[in-house]
N, C-alpha and C positions, 0 to 999 in steps of 0.2 A: 730844809736841809742844804748844807753847803754843797757846791758842785764837786769838790774833791772828795767829800764823804760819799756822794752818790757814785762817783767813779770807783772808789775803793770797794764799795758794796757790790757793784757790777763785776769788778775784777774777781772778787772773792767768790761770787756765785758762779762765774765762768770756770774758775779753777775747780770748784767742787763738782760741777757738772762733768767736766773732763775726767776727773778722778773717778766718779761713779761709772762713767762709760767704760773706762779702762778696766775697772774692777769687774763689771758685768761681762765684758768680752773675755777676760781672762778666766772666768768661772763658768763659762758656757759648756764646758765638757769637751769631748774629743771632736776632732775634725772628721767629717764623714770619710775622708780619704786615708785614714790611718787605721792600722790593725795592730794587735799585739802578737808578736812572734815568740813562741816558747820553744826553746831548745832544751831537751831533757834526756834522761836515760843515758848520761855520759856523752851527749851530742849525737846519739844514734837516731833520735826522733825529733821531728819538728812539727809544731802545730800552730797554724795561723788562727787567731781568735778575733772575731768581730767585736768592736766596742759599742755597736749600735743597739744591741739587745742585752738586757740584764740576764745573767746566767751564772751558774757555779760549775766549776770543773774540778774533778778529783782524778788525778793521774798518777800511776805508779812510775817511780823513777828510782831504780836501784832498790835500796832498803826502805825508802820513804814514799809516802803518798803526798803529792803536791796538791794543795788546796788553793784554787784561784777563784776570785769573784769579780764579775763584771757588773758595774753599777753606775748608772748615770754617765755613761761614756768614758769610764775609767776602769782600770783593772788593778788588782792588788793580790799579793800573797796573803792568805788568811788562815788562821788556825794551824799554824805550822807545827808538825810533830818533832822537828829537830830540836836539839838541846838548847840553842841560844836564841831562837826566834828572830834573828837579825833580818831575815827577808821580810818579815811583817813591818819592820821599821822603815822600809822604803816608802811606804804609804801608797797612795793611789797614783797610777801612771796614766796619762792621757795625751801627752804631747809627743810628737815625733822626736826621737832621740832619748826619751826617758828610758831608764834601764834599772833592773833589779835582778838579784840572784839569790838562789838558795844553794849555798855551797855543799852542805851535807847531801842534798839530793842531786847535786851536779846538774842544776837547772838554771837557765837564764831567761829573762823576759825582757824584750825590747819593743818599743813602739816604733813602727816603720810605716812608710807610705804603702798604701794598699795597691 
């Protein structure tokens, strides 16, 4: 095999290895130092939720019941009873600064440092 072909192969393998490492680190889940902070019931209540243990939360907020699920170091609105289900479309939150809201229930969820 020519020397330039070997160098190209080595370069390609190094780039693939770096891409796999970046993908793995980005998918590892939440940082142990972050929590989910839920503000609900028109801002009158606040709940800090650990992302380290899988759980489900069902909380009353105004005329709605908020359904949250913690799974694999991330949290999401699930099974929303509101008319448009937009809060479910935010997906799974796990990184500091991630944010989602359920406007009919007047609730917001933010990932913050613990």
